[in-house]
C-alpha positions in Angstrom: 10.6 7.4 15.2 11.0 10.7 17.0 10.9 13.9 14.9 13.6 16.3 16.0 14.9 19.8 15.1 18.5 20.7 14.3 19.3 20.8 18.1 18.1 17.2 18.5 14.9 18.4 20.4 11.5 16.8 19.9 8.4 18.7 21.0 9.0 18.0 24.7 11.3 20.5 26.5 14.3 18.9 28.2 14.2 15.7 26.1 16.7 15.0 23.3 16.9 12.2 20.7 19.7 10.9 18.5 20.7 8.0 16.3 18.3 5.2 15.4 15.3 6.7 17.2 15.6 10.0 15.5 13.7 10.6 12.2 16.5 11.8 10.0 16.9 11.4 6.2 20.2 9.5 6.5 20.8 6.5 8.7 24.6 6.2 8.9 26.9 5.5 11.8 28.6 8.9 11.5 25.2 10.7 11.5 24.2 8.9 14.7 27.4 9.9 16.4 27.1 13.5 15.3 23.5 13.7 16.5 24.6 12.2 19.8 27.2 15.1 20.2 24.5 17.7 19.3 22.0 16.1 21.8 24.7 16.1 24.5 25.6 19.8 24.0 21.9 20.8 23.7 21.1 19.0 26.9 24.0 20.7 28.7 22.8 24.1 27.4 19.3 23.3 28.7 20.6 22.3 32.2 22.7 25.4 32.5 19.5 27.4 32.7 18.8 25.8 36.1 22.1 26.9 37.7 22.9 23.3 38.7 26.4 23.0 40.3 28.5 20.3 38.7 
């Protein structure tokens, strides 16, 4: 299991975790989906810092 904060970040910058690999108190399908959305937005916010054209 990977311990994450509220933004789906473990202790390694630029890495995000969600769903079954994340250490969260509830293991439900909707929780995994919501964590996936949080991880995706957090990763997008992280990448915006690098001024990458998309």
